[in-house]
MDTraj code that builds the backbone (N, CA, C; nanometers):
import mdtraj as md
import numpy as np

residues = "MET GLU ARG LEU THR TYR PHE LYS ASN GLY GLU TRP ARG MET ASP PHE ASN GLY CYS GLN TYR GLN ALA ASN PHE VAL ASP ARG LEU ALA ALA TYR GLU GLU THR GLY LEU THR PRO GLU GLN CYS ALA GLU TYR ALA LYS ALA ASP ARG GLU GLY ARG TYR ILE VAL LEU ARG ASP ALA GLU GLN ASP GLY VAL LYS ARG ILE ARG GLU LEU ALA GLU ALA ASP LYS ASP GLY ARG LEU VAL VAL LEU PRO CYS LYS SER GLY ASP THR VAL TYR GLU VAL THR SER ARG LYS THR ILE SER GLU TYR ARG VAL LYS ALA ILE ARG VAL GLU LEU PHE TRP THR PHE ILE GLU TRP ASP ILE VAL ALA GLY PHE VAL ASP LYS SER ASN PHE GLY VAL PRO VAL ASN GLU ILE GLY LYS SER VAL PHE LEU THR ARG GLU GLU ALA GLU ARG ALA LEU GLN GLU MET GLU GLY LYS ALA".split()
xyz = np.array([
    [-5.6272, -5.5843, 4.2971],
    [-5.6137, -5.5146, 4.1708],
    [-5.4651, -5.5132, 4.1330],
    [-5.4383, -5.5436, 4.0078],
    [-5.2995, -5.5474, 3.9599],
    [-5.2433, -5.4061, 3.9490],
    [-5.1214, -5.3920, 3.9942],
    [-5.0558, -5.2616, 3.9897],
    [-5.0127, -5.2292, 3.8472],
    [-5.0307, -5.1022, 3.8062],
    [-4.9965, -5.0581, 3.6706],
    [-4.8645, -4.9820, 3.6651],
    [-4.8216, -4.9265, 3.7787],
    [-4.7010, -4.8430, 3.7797],
    [-4.5862, -4.9150, 3.8489],
    [-4.4641, -4.8671, 3.8204],
    [-4.3453, -4.9186, 3.8883],
    [-4.2442, -4.8048, 3.8982],
    [-4.1494, -4.8199, 3.9906],
    [-4.0510, -4.7149, 4.0162],
    [-3.9179, -4.7589, 3.9562],
    [-3.8596, -4.6738, 3.8690],
    [-3.7332, -4.7093, 3.8047],
    [-3.6525, -4.5817, 3.7822],
    [-3.5248, -4.5862, 3.8191],
    [-3.4343, -4.4727, 3.8004],
    [-3.4894, -4.3432, 3.8601],
    [-3.5502, -4.3552, 3.9780],
    [-3.5981, -4.2371, 4.0488],
    [-3.7282, -4.1790, 3.9969],
    [-3.7984, -4.2498, 3.9082],
    [-3.9240, -4.1979, 3.8531],
    [-4.0288, -4.3091, 3.8488],
    [-4.1550, -4.2672, 3.8615],
    [-4.2644, -4.3610, 3.8420],
    [-4.2859, -4.3796, 3.6931],
    [-4.3083, -4.5031, 3.6521],
    [-4.3274, -4.5344, 3.5105],
    [-4.4452, -4.6297, 3.4938],
    [-4.4922, -4.6363, 3.3699],
    [-4.6014, -4.7262, 3.3380],
    [-4.5840, -4.7721, 3.1939],
    [-4.6016, -4.9017, 3.1717],
    [-4.6003, -4.9558, 3.0358],
    [-4.7432, -4.9841, 2.9949],
    [-4.7801, -4.9366, 2.8755],
    [-4.9156, -4.9591, 2.8279],
    [-4.9127, -4.9752, 2.6770],
    [-4.9667, -5.0830, 2.6272],
    [-4.9687, -5.1134, 2.4827],
    [-4.8303, -5.1009, 2.4197],
    [-4.7295, -5.1497, 2.4896],
    [-4.5949, -5.1506, 2.4359],
    [-4.5202, -5.0186, 2.4483],
    [-4.5849, -4.9159, 2.5030],
    [-4.5191, -4.7867, 2.5208],
    [-4.4915, -4.7638, 2.6688],
    [-4.3797, -4.6977, 2.6957],
    [-4.3450, -4.6645, 2.8331],
    [-4.3773, -4.5178, 2.8564],
    [-4.4500, -4.4920, 2.9660],
    [-4.4899, -4.3562, 2.9978],
    [-4.4237, -4.3115, 3.1278],
    [-4.3838, -4.1879, 3.1311],
    [-4.3370, -4.1228, 3.2534],
    [-4.3870, -3.9806, 3.2424],
    [-4.4969, -3.9507, 3.3166],
    [-4.5592, -3.8185, 3.3074],
    [-4.6339, -3.7908, 3.4373],
    [-4.6906, -3.6727, 3.4458],
    [-4.7639, -3.6324, 3.5648],
    [-4.8760, -3.7310, 3.5972],
    [-4.9498, -3.7789, 3.4973],
    [-5.0604, -3.8701, 3.5249],
    [-5.0091, -4.0026, 3.5821],
    [-4.8869, -4.0436, 3.5443],
    [-4.8279, -4.1665, 3.5996],
    [-4.7957, -4.1445, 3.7472],
    [-4.7418, -4.0274, 3.7812],
    [-4.7148, -3.9972, 3.9218],
    [-4.8439, -3.9992, 4.0044],
    [-4.9499, -3.9433, 3.9473],
    [-5.0777, -3.9393, 4.0177],
    [-5.1358, -4.0794, 4.0338],
    [-5.1268, -4.1615, 3.9291],
    [-5.1746, -4.2989, 3.9366],
    [-5.0930, -4.3779, 4.0397],
    [-4.9615, -4.3572, 4.0405],
    [-4.8746, -4.4256, 4.1370],
    [-4.9120, -4.3860, 4.2795],
    [-4.9407, -4.2575, 4.3009],
    [-4.9797, -4.2109, 4.4340],
    [-5.1075, -4.2804, 4.4792],
    [-5.2024, -4.2955, 4.3871],
    [-5.3264, -4.3678, 4.4187],
    [-5.2951, -4.5133, 4.4513],
    [-5.2149, -4.5785, 4.3691],
    [-5.1829, -4.7192, 4.3925],
    [-5.1100, -4.7401, 4.5252],
    [-5.0287, -4.6423, 4.5646],
    [-4.9553, -4.6523, 4.6913],
    [-5.0488, -4.6549, 4.8115],
    [-5.1690, -4.5997, 4.7996],
    [-5.2623, -4.6003, 4.9132],
    [-5.3099, -4.7409, 4.9450],
    [-5.3127, -4.8296, 4.8446],
    [-5.3637, -4.9647, 4.8666],
    [-5.5151, -4.9708, 4.8731],
    [-5.5815, -4.8586, 4.8444],
    [-5.7271, -4.8539, 4.8516],
    [-5.7901, -4.8991, 4.7207],
    [-5.9088, -4.9555, 4.7303],
    [-5.9855, -4.9906, 4.6110],
    [-6.0576, -4.8650, 4.5621],
    [-6.1047, -4.8647, 4.4384],
    [-6.1829, -4.7495, 4.3919],
    [-6.3058, -4.7235, 4.4795],
    [-6.3683, -4.8307, 4.5294],
    [-6.4852, -4.8155, 4.6157],
    [-6.4488, -4.7469, 4.7473],
    [-6.3333, -4.7844, 4.8036],
    [-6.2892, -4.7205, 4.9274],
    [-6.2582, -4.5732, 4.9035],
    [-6.1956, -4.5428, 4.7914],
    [-6.1667, -4.4025, 4.7580],
    [-6.2952, -4.3223, 4.7471],
    [-6.3979, -4.3812, 4.6834],
    [-6.5260, -4.3125, 4.6692],
    [-6.5881, -4.2874, 4.8062],
    [-6.5770, -4.3850, 4.8977],
    [-6.6311, -4.3671, 5.0329],
    [-6.5566, -4.2576, 5.1075],
    [-6.4237, -4.2544, 5.0940],
    [-6.3459, -4.1485, 5.1589],
    [-6.3826, -4.0116, 5.1020],
    [-6.4001, -4.0038, 4.9711],
    [-6.4370, -3.8765, 4.9093],
    [-6.5733, -3.8300, 4.9597],
    [-6.6668, -3.9239, 4.9704],
    [-6.8002, -3.8911, 5.0220],
    [-6.7899, -3.8441, 5.1672],
    [-6.7125, -3.9151, 5.2490],
    [-6.6950, -3.8772, 5.3893],
    [-6.6315, -3.7396, 5.3997],
    [-6.5359, -3.7111, 5.3124],
    [-6.4694, -3.5811, 5.3141],
    [-6.5685, -3.4700, 5.2780],
    [-6.6504, -3.4933, 5.1762],
    [-6.7511, -3.3933, 5.1364],
    [-6.8508, -3.3677, 5.2488],
    [-6.8837, -3.4739, 5.3248],
    [-6.9822, -3.4619, 5.4327],
    [-6.9198, -3.4111, 5.5626],
    [-6.7879, -3.3913, 5.5627],
    [-6.7207, -3.3380, 5.6804],
    [-6.6972, -3.4412, 5.7898],
    [-6.7089, -3.5696, 5.7557],
    [-6.6833, -3.6734, 5.8557],
    [-6.5337, -3.6943, 5.8704],
    [-6.4923, -3.7350, 5.9877],
    [-6.3521, -3.7620, 6.0156],
    [-6.3090, -3.8882, 5.9420],
    [-6.1969, -3.8816, 5.8757],
    [-6.1447, -3.9980, 5.8043],
    [-6.0257, -4.0527, 5.8815],
    [-6.0327, -4.1787, 5.9152],
    [-5.9263, -4.2454, 5.9898],
    [-5.8114, -4.2767, 5.8946],
    [-5.6897, -4.2651, 5.9426],
    [-5.5743, -4.2997, 5.8605],
    [-5.5840, -4.4433, 5.8130],
    [-5.5392, -4.4683, 5.6926],
    [-5.5530, -4.5997, 5.6304],
    [-5.4970, -4.7125, 5.7156],
    [-5.3748, -4.6995, 5.7619],
    [-5.3140, -4.8081, 5.8382],
    [-5.3881, -4.8307, 5.9687],
    [-5.4233, -4.7233, 6.0366],
    [-5.4954, -4.7365, 6.1631],
    [-5.6304, -4.8023, 6.1399],
    [-5.6959, -4.7647, 6.0299],
    [-5.8260, -4.8227, 6.0005],
    [-5.8129, -4.9709, 5.9702],
    [-5.7144, -5.0071, 5.8896],
    [-5.6978, -5.1482, 5.8552],
    [-5.6677, -5.2302, 5.9795],
    [-5.5797, -5.1803, 6.0672],
    [-5.5508, -5.2510, 6.1916],
    [-5.6755, -5.2578, 6.2789],
    [-5.7485, -5.1479, 6.2856],
    [-5.8699, -5.1435, 6.3672],
    [-5.9759, -5.2392, 6.3166],
    [-5.9970, -5.2434, 6.1854],
    [-6.0954, -5.3344, 6.1272],
    [-6.0544, -5.4788, 6.1535],
    [-5.9263, -5.5075, 6.1394],
    [-5.8768, -5.6424, 6.1663],
    [-5.9041, -5.6805, 6.3120],
    [-5.8779, -5.5876, 6.4035],
    [-5.8996, -5.6145, 6.5460],
    [-6.0469, -5.6340, 6.5761],
    [-6.1326, -5.5535, 6.5157],
    [-6.2770, -5.5672, 6.5366],
    [-6.3244, -5.7032, 6.4872],
    [-6.2737, -5.7469, 6.3732],
    [-6.3096, -5.8800, 6.3220],
    [-6.2666, -5.9896, 6.4189],
    [-6.1431, -5.9782, 6.4722],
    [-6.0943, -6.0773, 6.5691],
    [-6.1844, -6.0822, 6.6918],
    [-6.2210, -5.9650, 6.7436],
    [-6.3065, -5.9597, 6.8617],
    [-6.4460, -6.0147, 6.8323],
    [-6.5000, -5.9842, 6.7147],
    [-6.6324, -6.0356, 6.6782],
    [-6.6297, -6.1874, 6.6680],
    [-6.5242, -6.2424, 6.6090],
    [-6.5103, -6.3882, 6.5997],
    [-6.4996, -6.4511, 6.7381],
    [-6.4186, -6.3900, 6.8254],
    [-6.4032, -6.4418, 6.9614],
    [-6.5362, -6.4366, 7.0357],
    [-6.6116, -6.3297, 7.0172],
    [-6.7417, -6.3171, 7.0816],
    [-6.8362, -6.4246, 7.0306],
    [-6.8385, -6.4437, 6.9000],
    [-6.9246, -6.5447, 6.8388],
    [-6.8906, -6.6844, 6.8906],
    [-6.7618, -6.7095, 6.9124],
    [-6.7158, -6.8402, 6.9611],
    [-6.7285, -6.8550, 7.1117],
    [-6.7707, -6.7496, 7.1815],
    [-6.7819, -6.7546, 7.3270],
    [-6.6481, -6.7419, 7.3974],
    [-6.5479, -6.6823, 7.3302],
    [-6.4143, -6.6681, 7.3876],
    [-6.3849, -6.5270, 7.4360],
    [-6.4805, -6.4360, 7.4262],
    [-6.4567, -6.2960, 7.4606],
    [-6.5090, -6.2645, 7.5998],
    [-6.4243, -6.2040, 7.6810],
    [-6.4613, -6.1603, 7.8149],
    [-6.4329, -6.0109, 7.8238],
    [-6.5323, -5.9334, 7.8609],
    [-6.5131, -5.7902, 7.8804],
    [-6.5037, -5.7669, 8.0302],
    [-6.3878, -5.7235, 8.0743],
    [-6.3635, -5.7036, 8.2163],
    [-6.4202, -5.5691, 8.2613],
    [-6.4735, -5.5611, 8.3816],
    [-6.5351, -5.4371, 8.4284],
    [-6.4340, -5.3298, 8.4675],
    [-6.3095, -5.3705, 8.4937],
    [-6.2070, -5.2756, 8.5352],
    [-6.0710, -5.3358, 8.5019],
    [-5.9638, -5.2626, 8.5361],
    [-5.8291, -5.3121, 8.5065],
    [-5.7414, -5.2981, 8.6302],
    [-5.6288, -5.3622, 8.6239],
    [-5.5323, -5.3541, 8.7329],
    [-5.4946, -5.2079, 8.7553],
    [-5.4932, -5.1664, 8.8816],
    [-5.4610, -5.0276, 8.9149],
    [-5.5839, -4.9419, 8.9402],
    [-5.7023, -4.9861, 8.8929],
    [-5.8258, -4.9107, 8.9166],
    [-5.8627, -4.9154, 9.0643],
    [-5.9478, -4.8234, 9.1044],
    [-6.0019, -4.8217, 9.2393],
    [-6.1460, -4.8699, 9.2332],
    [-6.1829, -4.9580, 9.3273],
    [-6.3217, -5.0029, 9.3396],
    [-6.3669, -4.9760, 9.4827],
    [-6.4981, -4.9697, 9.5019],
    [-6.5552, -4.9307, 9.6295],
    [-6.6545, -5.0363, 9.6754],
    [-6.6418, -5.0776, 9.8009],
    [-6.7302, -5.1798, 9.8575],
    [-6.8194, -5.1165, 9.9631],
    [-6.9497, -5.1431, 9.9521],
    [-7.0427, -5.1022, 10.0560],
    [-7.0407, -5.2153, 10.1593],
    [-6.9987, -5.1821, 10.2816],
    [-6.9769, -5.2847, 10.3839],
    [-7.1023, -5.3091, 10.4674],
    [-7.0988, -5.4178, 10.5434],
    [-7.2103, -5.4498, 10.6329],
    [-7.2214, -5.3479, 10.7465],
    [-7.1160, -5.2717, 10.7714],
    [-7.1181, -5.1662, 10.8736],
    [-7.1758, -5.0348, 10.8190],
    [-7.2253, -5.0409, 10.6950],
    [-7.2836, -4.9239, 10.6279],
    [-7.1803, -4.8131, 10.6091],
    [-7.0617, -4.8553, 10.5637],
    [-6.9546, -4.7633, 10.5257],
    [-6.9076, -4.8028, 10.3868],
    [-6.8185, -4.7233, 10.3330],
    [-6.7625, -4.7541, 10.2012],
    [-6.6126, -4.7747, 10.2171],
    [-6.5661, -4.8921, 10.1765],
    [-6.4228, -4.9217, 10.1762],
    [-6.3697, -4.9052, 10.0349],
    [-6.2450, -4.8634, 10.0258],
    [-6.1813, -4.8375, 9.8961],
    [-6.0687, -4.9392, 9.8763],
    [-6.0643, -4.9994, 9.7568],
    [-5.9641, -5.0998, 9.7249],
    [-5.8939, -5.0656, 9.5936],
    [-5.7692, -5.1069, 9.5804],
    [-5.6940, -5.0942, 9.4550],
    [-5.6900, -5.2326, 9.3911],
    [-5.7304, -5.2421, 9.2649],
    [-5.7305, -5.3698, 9.1929],
    [-5.5860, -5.4103, 9.1650],
    [-5.5482, -5.5299, 9.2108],
    [-5.4134, -5.5837, 9.1867],
    [-5.4098, -5.6641, 9.0571],
    [-5.5131, -5.7441, 9.0365],
    [-5.5169, -5.8326, 8.9193],
    [-5.6593, -5.8802, 8.8996],
    [-5.6852, -5.9315, 8.7814],
    [-5.8134, -5.9952, 8.7525],
    [-5.7820, -6.1344, 8.7000],
    [-5.8375, -6.2344, 8.7656],
    [-5.8148, -6.3738, 8.7271],
    [-5.9402, -6.4295, 8.6622],
    [-5.9246, -6.4851, 8.5440],
    [-6.0348, -6.5534, 8.4777],
    [-6.0105, -6.7024, 8.4991],
    [-6.1004, -6.7644, 8.5732],
    [-6.0863, -6.9050, 8.6070],
    [-6.1989, -6.9845, 8.5424],
    [-6.2022, -7.1127, 8.5691],
    [-6.2977, -7.2015, 8.5044],
    [-6.4430, -7.1608, 8.5301],
    [-6.4768, -7.1320, 8.6551],
    [-6.6166, -7.1063, 8.6879],
    [-6.6470, -6.9623, 8.7246],
    [-6.5456, -6.8753, 8.7324],
    [-6.5719, -6.7376, 8.7698],
    [-6.4553, -6.6478, 8.7323],
    [-6.4797, -6.5203, 8.7405],
    [-6.3753, -6.4199, 8.7217],
    [-6.3619, -6.3474, 8.8548],
    [-6.2388, -6.3348, 8.9018],
    [-6.2128, -6.2856, 9.0367],
    [-6.1252, -6.1609, 9.0323],
    [-6.1658, -6.0566, 9.1046],
    [-6.0879, -5.9339, 9.1161],
    [-6.0050, -5.9426, 9.2436],
    [-5.8724, -5.9401, 9.2298],
    [-5.7839, -5.9367, 9.3462],
    [-5.7589, -5.7905, 9.3810],
    [-5.7572, -5.7608, 9.5103],
    [-5.7413, -5.6221, 9.5502],
    [-5.6587, -5.6058, 9.6764],
    [-5.6187, -5.4815, 9.7020],
    [-5.5544, -5.4400, 9.8263],
    [-5.6390, -5.3287, 9.8859],
    [-5.6552, -5.3306, 10.0163],
    [-5.7327, -5.2262, 10.0833],
    [-5.6567, -5.0935, 10.0778],
    [-5.7279, -4.9865, 10.0487],
    [-5.6701, -4.8523, 10.0465],
    [-5.7234, -4.7730, 10.1660],
    [-5.8553, -4.7795, 10.1861],
    [-5.9181, -4.7057, 10.2961],
    [-6.0417, -4.7821, 10.3425],
    [-6.0715, -4.7727, 10.4690],
    [-6.1872, -4.8420, 10.5247],
    [-6.1431, -4.9700, 10.5915],
    [-6.2336, -5.0689, 10.5954],
    [-6.1967, -5.1975, 10.6535],
    [-6.2449, -5.3092, 10.5620],
    [-6.1829, -5.4248, 10.5746],
    [-6.2168, -5.5403, 10.4906],
    [-6.3442, -5.6018, 10.5448],
    [-6.4444, -5.6089, 10.4592],
    [-6.5737, -5.6624, 10.5013],
    [-6.5891, -5.8081, 10.4606],
    [-6.5745, -5.8374, 10.3321],
    [-6.5996, -5.9729, 10.2826],
    [-6.4731, -6.0540, 10.2664],
    [-6.3744, -5.9973, 10.1983],
    [-6.2538, -6.0747, 10.1689],
    [-6.1330, -5.9831, 10.1637],
    [-6.0264, -6.0292, 10.2240],
    [-5.9003, -5.9576, 10.2201],
    [-5.8349, -5.9718, 10.0825],
    [-5.8747, -6.0737, 10.0060],
    [-5.8094, -6.1061, 9.8798],
    [-5.8779, -6.0449, 9.7581],
    [-6.0093, -6.0342, 9.7633],
    [-6.0805, -5.9825, 9.6477],
    [-6.2250, -6.0259, 9.6474],
    [-6.2839, -6.0207, 9.5285],
    [-6.4266, -6.0463, 9.5162],
    [-6.4559, -6.0982, 9.3754],
    [-6.5567, -6.1857, 9.3595],
    [-6.5963, -6.2271, 9.2244],
    [-6.6523, -6.1083, 9.1459],
    [-6.6312, -6.1076, 9.0168],
    [-6.6776, -5.9978, 8.9313],
    [-6.8291, -5.9803, 8.9396],
    [-6.9019, -6.0876, 8.9651],
    [-7.0485, -6.0735, 8.9688],
    [-7.0968, -5.9896, 9.0879],
    [-7.0071, -5.9476, 9.1769],
    [-7.0425, -5.8560, 9.2852],
    [-7.0421, -5.7096, 9.2394],
    [-6.9840, -5.6835, 9.1209],
    [-6.9847, -5.5471, 9.0684],
    [-7.1299, -5.5045, 9.0470],
    [-7.1654, -5.3911, 9.1039],
    [-7.3015, -5.3399, 9.0917],
    [-7.3928, -5.3869, 9.2036],
    [-7.3456, -5.4816, 9.2857],
    [-7.4252, -5.5299, 9.3997],
    [-7.3667, -5.4754, 9.5300],
    [-7.2456, -5.5186, 9.5640],
    [-7.1808, -5.4693, 9.6859],
    [-7.0493, -5.3979, 9.6553],
    [-6.9988, -5.4162, 9.5343],
    [-6.8742, -5.3520, 9.4912],
    [-6.9060, -5.2663, 9.3688],
    [-6.8501, -5.1440, 9.3680],
    [-6.8851, -5.0487, 9.2628],
    [-6.7595, -4.9874, 9.2020],
    [-6.7726, -4.9446, 9.0774],
    [-6.6594, -4.8897, 9.0038],
    [-6.6360, -4.7421, 9.0326],
    [-6.7356, -4.6734, 9.0868],
    [-6.7194, -4.5326, 9.1234],
    [-6.7702, -4.5106, 9.2655],
    [-6.7155, -4.4100, 9.3302],
    [-6.7597, -4.3755, 9.4652],
    [-6.9059, -4.3322, 9.4633],
    [-6.9480, -4.2615, 9.3582],
    [-7.0860, -4.2134, 9.3482],
    [-7.1840, -4.3301, 9.3478],
    [-7.1513, -4.4367, 9.2723],
    [-7.2385, -4.5548, 9.2698],
    [-7.2459, -4.6175, 9.4088],
    [-7.1327, -4.6262, 9.4777],
    [-7.1288, -4.6845, 9.6118],
    [-7.2110, -4.6004, 9.7086],
    [-7.2011, -4.4692, 9.6989],
    [-7.2778, -4.3808, 9.7871],
    [-7.4275, -4.3951, 9.7634],
    [-7.4688, -4.4082, 9.6368],
    [-7.6108, -4.4293, 9.6057],
    [-7.6598, -4.5608, 9.6667],
    [-7.5788, -4.6663, 9.6509],
    [-7.6158, -4.7969, 9.7066],
    [-7.6249, -4.7897, 9.8584],
    [-7.5343, -4.7170, 9.9211],
    [-7.5360, -4.7007, 10.0669],
    [-7.6619, -4.6263, 10.1107],
    [-7.6989, -4.5219, 10.0376],
    [-7.8205, -4.4472, 10.0690],
    [-7.9444, -4.5370, 10.0584],
    [-7.9477, -4.6202, 9.9526],
    [-8.0597, -4.7133, 9.9370],
    [-8.0642, -4.8129, 10.0510],
    [-7.9471, -4.8612, 10.0934],
    [-7.9386, -4.9567, 10.2030],
    [-7.9894, -4.8912, 10.3324],
    [-7.9508, -4.7673, 10.3563],
    [-7.9938, -4.6968, 10.4775],
    [-8.1428, -4.6646, 10.4720],
    [-8.1953, -4.6386, 10.3533],
    [-8.3377, -4.6093, 10.3366],
    [-8.4242, -4.7304, 10.3638],
    [-8.3740, -4.8499, 10.3379],
    [-8.4496, -4.9741, 10.3596],
    [-8.4438, -5.0173, 10.5062],
    [-8.3451, -4.9681, 10.5782],
    [-8.3277, -5.0129, 10.7187],
    [-8.4250, -4.9446, 10.8127],
])
top = md.Topology()
chain = top.add_chain()
for i, resn in enumerate(residues, 1):
    res = top.add_residue(resn, chain, resSeq=i)
    for name in ("N", "CA", "C"):
        top.add_atom(name, md.element.get_by_symbol(name[0]), res)
traj = md.Trajectory(xyz[None], top)
């Protein structure tokens, strides 16, 4: 949408039909134009405000929408990977000795055929690998919470 107002000599102004205006309505129009919102977006914000919904700040929303579009495109193209944890997290392994070992995630490597979690032992003993584990072990022998690991251990003991 073409802008109607401009700032000159410390005041908002507007030219219309050969006349120059500087008045309260010009200031209000300039304030609206400064938002960068379309009339439709303003109507949606007004509706959200009437309904008591939280309104996200304009810049944050625009950045967020842009990021969501990027992620959706990457997902559509098969380029998006959602990692189960991050560096610094703690993961728990149910060991063959029917104990739970605790590891600190050092890094996550995405390679050609798999995604690998590198870790350091915090407590317990190393059962499968001193270096880490493939991500597909999450939920099988390696868990993101101690509670999940304890449940898996109980199930393992119940089957024995």
